[in-house]
N, C-alpha and C positions, 0 to 999 in steps of 0.2 A: 284640626291643624290649619294654620294659615297657608294660603296658596301664594303669598307674596315671597319675594326673594329672601333666601336665608342670609342674614348678615353675619351671624356668629353661632357656632355650635360648641357647647361645652360637654365633654364626655368623661364620665367616671372620675369626677373631681373629688379629691379628698384633702381635708385640712385638719390638722391637730396642733395643739399647744401642749407639749410634754405628753402626758398620758391622757389628756382630755381630747377626745375626738369632737371636732366642731360639726363637720359633716363628712359623709363617707359615700363614695360611689354615686354621686349625683350627676345627672345629665339633663340638658335642656337646650333649646335653640331659640334664637331671637330673629324675628322676621321684620321686614320693612312694615312700618305702620303699627307695630306692637307698642303698646304703652303698658308696661308691666310693673305691677306693684309687688315687692317682695315683703311677705308678711310672716309673722311668727312672734312668739313671746320673747321677752328680753333674754339675751344670752344665747340665742340659737345660731348666731353667726351671720345675720343679715348684712351688716356693714362689711364684714370680712369677705363675704361673697362678692359684694360690689367692688371691693378693692382688687380682688383677683381678676374679675372681668375687666376692670379698668387698667390692669397691668401694673398696679403699684404694690401688689403683694403677690406672692407665689403660692400655688397649691403644692401640697406634698407629692401628689401624683395626679395623673389625668392629663387631658389635652384640651386646648381651646383653639379652634380653627375659625378664622375670619375670612370674609371675602377679600379679594385683592383690593388694595388701596383703602382698606377700612379705616375710618377716622372716628375716634372715640373721645368724647369729652367727659370730664369727671368733676363733680362738685363734692368735696369732702366735708365732713362736719367741722374740720379745723383747717381752713384754707391757709396757704402760706403767702405772706406779704413781704415785700422788700421795702425797707425804710427808705424814704427819699423819693419813692415812686409816686407819681400822681394817680388820681383815680382812673383817668383814661389810659395811662401807661399800664396800669395794673390789669385793666380790662383786656388790653391787647397784648398781654404777655405770652400768649400761646405760640406754638411753633408753626402753625399754619402760615404759609407764605403771604396770604392776604392780611392776616393779623400782624405779621412782622412788618409789612409795608405800611399799614396804617400807623403802627406804633412808631416807626422811624419818621413818618411824616409829622406826627404830633410832637415828637421830641424836637425835630428840626424847627417847627413853627414856634415852639416854646422858647428855644434858644434864640431864634430870630427876633422874638418880641423883646428880648433883653438887649440884644446888640443888632439893631436893624441896619446898621451901616456895614455889617460883615458881608462882603461880596461873595465869599465862599458859601455862606449859609443861604444867601439869596439864590445863587445858582443851584445849590442842592435842593432847595424847596421847589424850584421850578421843575427840576428833573423828577422829583418825587410826585409832584402834582400830575405830571404827564403819565407816570407809571400808574397812579391811582386811576386816571382816565381809562387806560388800557385794561387794567385789571377789574374795572367796574367796582372799585372798592369804596367809592364815596357813600354808597348805600349802607355799607357796613358801619362806617363812622356815624352816619345819621341814625341808624338803628340802635347803636350802642348808647348814644346820647338820649334817644327816646326812652329806651328801657331803663337807663339810670334815673331819668326824671320820673318815670312811673314808679320806680322803687324808692323815690324820695331823696335821691342824690342829685343835687343841682350844681354843686361846685366841682366841675370836672378837673380843675387844676389843684384841688386840695391834696396834700400828701397823705398817704395811707396811715402813717403812724399817728396822725391827729384824729383819725376816725374812731368812733365808739365801736364796741364789739358788734352791735347790731348793724351799724353802717358798713363795717367790713364784710359782714355776711351778705349784705345787699350788693356790694360791689362784686364779690365773688360770684353771686348768683347771676348778675348781669353778664359777667365774663363767660359763664357757662352757656347762657341763653343765646349769645350772639356768635359763638364759635361755630364755624362751618364744619359740622360733624355728621356722621351717619347714625351714631348711637350716642345719646346723652344719658349719663348716669348721675343721678341726684341722690345724695345721702342726707336726709332730713332737710329738704329745701324750705320748709315752712317754719323752722326754728328761728326765733329772734326777729320775726317780722310781724307787723300788726295785722289786724283783721282785714282792713281794706287792701293791704298788699297781698295777703293770702288769696283774697277774692280775685284780684287782678291776675295773679300767677295762675290760678286755676283756669281762668278764661284763656290766658295765653297758651297754656299747655294743651288745652282742649283743641286749639287750632294748630298746634305744633306739628309739622309734617314729618319729622324724623322719628326714629324709634326712641323710646324712653325705657329706662330701667331705674326704679326708684324705691327708696325706703322712706316712710313717713309714719309718725304716730297719729297724724290727723286723719282719722278713718273717713270722714266725710269728704275731705279733699281727695283722698285716694279713690273713693267710690265714684266720684265725678270724673276723674281724669283717666283712671286705668281701664283697659279693656281686657286685661288678663292678669292673673295672679300666680306667683310662685310662693308656695307655703313651705317654710322650713319647720320641721318638727322632728325632734329626737334624731337629728343627724341625717334625715332623709328629706327629699324635695318632692313636692306635689304640685303639678301644674293644673290650673283651673281657668276656665274662660267664663262660665256662667255663674250665677248665684253669688256674686261678689258680696252683696250686702249680708247674706247669711254667713259667709265665711268670716267677714270682718267682725260681725257680732260675736262669733265664737272666739276669734283670736285676740282682738284688741281689747274688748271689755268682757272678759270671760264671766265675771261675776254679775254682769248686768245684761246678759243676752236676751232675757225676757222682760226687760224693763219697758214700761209704757212710754209713749213718745213725749209725755209731758214731764219726764224725769231728767234731771241734769246728768249727762254722761260726757265722756271724752269726745271732743270734736264739736260740741254744740256751742252756741253763743248764749250768754246769760246776761240779762239786764236786771240789776238789783237797785233797791232804794235804801238809804240810811234811815235811822230811827226818826229823822225829821221829815221824811218823805221826799228827800232830794234824790232824783234819779241819777245813777252813776252811768258812765259809758258802758257799752256792751263788752263783755269779756268772753274770749274764746277759751274753753277748757282744753288743755293739752295733756299729753302723757309725760314721758320721761324727758323733760327739758326744764330749764329754769323759768320761773315766772318773770314776766316783764309787764307789770301793771300799767306803766306809762304807754305801752303799745297795745294794751288790751289783751294780754296773755296771762293766764293763770294756770299754773301746774297743778295737776290733781294731787301731787305729793306735798303741796304747800298747805299751811293751816287754812287759808281761804278756800283752796281747792277741795280739801278734805271735808270742809263744812258744806260746800255747794253740791258735790257729787252725791246723787241720790235724792236731792231735794226736788220738790214739785213747785209749780207756779202757785204763789200765795203763801208758801212756807216761809217762816222766819229761821234764819241760821245765825249762830253765834260764833264769832272768830276771836280766839284768844290772841291778844297783842300785848307788847310790852307796856302800853299805857292802860291796859285793861280790856275787858270784853267789849266787842263791838257787834251790834245786832243789825242784820240786813234782812230785807224782805225780797224774795225772788218774784220779780214782776213778769218776766217774759223769757221763754226758752225758744230759741230758733235753731233749726237744723239745715 
């Protein structure tokens, strides 16, 4: 057990939907410095547990006790966006006083850019700039822009309704990462982002100083970031610190727990060539999420994913497409 300060304790939590019990009488604590991965097969209630801890859903019974002044940030699988809001305004939508200050400053500066002669706005901008100085909030604004850029978002004034689904997920992820919190909860943070962005996020979270609680189907991402796991199985919760790799082999790819390292499995990157020998960009094989080939993401449940999973380097695979069968050769498998 960690000797760091206890941030949150959940005791005897129960959740059901009708007659179906999701989990029953589960208890655990989260300490400073914990980076926890919640694992389990689909349908065991991983996302439900995250929602309860985040306070967006309620348990049927049990208690959750947090330290005084506890700040929790939450990235859901389906973030809410307000039409007409710019990227930066969306990032600073949180209730934290620093976020609210930066948000008002950005909104005032945007309005001032449209009507620079408005003396009221000029005065308000000066007042807000002074407050930003006192609150040391300039670094928050700079960090937000840096993270958005790293995530591939460069037009900070673009309105959110004009963004693609993948871009919206990146904006929501940026908002979660810059929020001043004690515990950050991430539900499938690697969904809908490309391989390079997943690699950047992995490195960012490795250095992240606050506590993390997350669910992801990307077992290699989880293996590198998490220092502890909570496994949901048949309504019960099991806490483990060591042997994460062994646990993930069992839970995430049950049918391939003994697969050799040169076999395509969930989480690895695969480079293939077409029948003419042209090498394609590397693809990351993922679990239960949609394929996004333009960003290098292939779902194991797609025709391409089904053809690739289990293949070895040098194997040829055939993918049935509307235009006919397409043959690829597996050139390289990376983990």
